[in-house]
Each structure stands twice: as C-alpha cells, then as structure tokens.
N, C-alpha and C positions, 0 to 999 in steps of 0.2 A: 719816787724820791730816792735818789741814790745816797749811799752812805759816805760821809766825809771822813776821810782818814787823817789823823794828825801828822804833823810834819816828821815825828820821830819814826813813823811806821815805815818810811823809805830810809832810815838812817841805820845801816848794818849793825852797828854796836847795841842798838836797842834790843836786839834779839839775843844778846849775851848778858847774863846777870853781871852787874859791875861790882868789882870788889871794894871800892870806896863806899864807906857807909852812907854818906851824905848823897853821893851819886845814885846809890842803889835805892835809897828812900824815895828820891825823886822819880827814878825809873819805875818803881813799883806803883807809885801814885799814878803815873802816866798809864801803866798797863791796866790798873784798876779801872781808871776812867774810860779807857779804850773798851775793856771788856763789857762794862756796864752799858756803854753807849751803843755798841754793836749789838748786844742782846736786846736792848730796848728797841733799836731800829728793826730788828728781825723778829721781835716778840718771842724771845727764847725764854723759857723758864727752867729748863733742866738743861744740865751739860754732862757730858761723859769726858773724862779726862783723856782718855786715849784718843777719842774722836776730835776732841779739841785741837789736838796738835795738827790735825789736817785741815782744820777750819781756817777761812781766811783771816780770822782775828789773829792767830798765832803762826800762820804760814804765809809770808809774803812771796808769792811765786815770782813776782816781777824782779825782786832783788835776790832771789833764791836763798832766803833766810827763813828759819823757823825756830821758834822758841822750844827748848828742850822740855820733855815731859816734867822733870824735876823743877824747872823754872815755872812751868805752868802751875804747879802744885804750890810753889812758893807765892805765885800771884793769887791763887785761889785761897790760900791761907791768910793772906792779907785781906782779901775779900770777906772771909769768914769773921775776922777780928772786927771788921767794920760793921758787921751785921747785914751784909749783903749776900751772903752764901750760907747754905747749911748742907752738910754731908748727908746723903741718903743711905750710906752703907758705912760699915766699920772700916773696910778697906780703902775708903775715900776715892772710889772709882767714879761715882755719880754724884751730881750735887743739884741742890735747888738754888737758882740764882734770882736774886730779888734786886732788880734794878730800880725798884720803888718798893719801899718798906710797906707792910700791911696797914700801918696807921696812915700812911699817904694815900694809899688806895681807898681806904675807908673814907677819908676826908672828900675824896674826888667823888665817890658813890653817893655820900650824903649831900654834897653840893647839888649834885644832878637831882636827887630826890627832892630837896628843898626848892630849887630852881623850878621844877616842873610841878610844884604843888602836890607832891604825892606823899607828904608826911602822913602818918596813920594808914598807909597802904600796906598790903601784903604782896610779896613777890616770890616766885620760885627762883631758885639759883640760876635756873637756865633762862628765865626772862630777863634777869639782871646782866648775865654775861653774854648772852646769845640772842636776846630779844630784838625785834625791829626798832623799838623805842630807843635802844642804846647803841644803834649802829655807828653813830658819828661820835660815840664818846671813847675816850682813851681806854676805859676798862672794859670795852667790848672785846670778848674773846679771852678774857682773863681765865686762867686755868682754875679749876675748882678749889684746889688746895689753898691757892692764893686768895681767892674769893672768900673762902671760909675764914681765913685768918683776918682778912679785912673786916668782915662782918662781926668777928669776935672782938676786934679792937673797938668797933662802934658799940658793941653790947657792953664792954666794960665802961665806955663813955655815957651809957644810958640812952644812946641814940637809936638803938635797934635790938631786936630779940630774934635769935635764930629759933626757928620753930620747925617741928616734924610735920610733914604733910603726907597724904596718901602716896604720893609718888617720890617721896624724898624729903629733902630739906628746902625751907623757905626762910623769909625773914620779913619781920614787920618793923617799920620805921616809925620812930616817935619824934 
C-alpha cells in the first residue's frame, strides 16, 4: 500500500515556516500530522534530525523543496509538546516518535488478549510483538521500548503485570 501525501506536500511554501502566527500554527499542525502518518505507514519509531532532512517526509524531490533542519526541529518540538515525541539525547539529535501513545497500544494489546480468550495467560515480550499469533495485529513488530511502556500503562490500570522470566521479561494479563 502506498503512502497518501497531503495536498500541501506539493505546495512549495509549505516547506518554508510561515511568519504569520495563525498560518504557522496550521502549517505546524499539517507537518505534525504528515510526520506521524508517514512514521505510522513506515512503522518508524526513532528519527534522527540530520537524516530526517533527507527523508521523503521533509524532502520533496519532485518540487525540489526540503524543510530546513531548524524548521524540522520546530516541528519535532511541536510533536514533543503534544506527547508524540521524546528526545533520546540532550543535544536533540535523535528522538522516539510515538504515532500512537503507549496507552493506545496497551488498549489494542489488551483487546487482542481479551478477544482471543487469553486473559490469565503469560507471554514473553517476543511472543507479543513478534509471535505468529500476533502477525495480523497492528502491534506486531512493536519495538521493545514501546511495548514495555504499553504494558506499564496496562499494569497501572490493573490489567497486566510485567514479570521477570529466565530469558528476559514477560507479562501476565488479568
């Protein structure tokens, strides 16, 4: 399935941060939406600021326009304020991108567990994110850091308990 680019993506001024406050807010909202949609489509969970400028999201080769590194950082800061991004380092060069929040992933995982009658079952983290049973699920392939955060959210709700196992971590669902 190919990615659907929004109309603004082929509009050259979209690649220059606009000086008007209202216009800039709409532009940043569009950039945030585009970034999250693209990362979701490609199942990207980490981004590098310098590499991002060369990625198709911020570099439209068709119209020969790319967003500046400074503007990308503004977009990333907006995503951070909304809770969709966390910096991995003090210099803000790499980040975790959360196109779905841990609570949302947790809800999806728990729905799958409930739907399949697996409440009161124990799973390894590998079984949940890479097992044959979850292949058709959206959380299949979820990176371990996000899986753990999702399970921690479920643990807070009393629906799961993260446990230590011989070969790492696992989870029991209630």
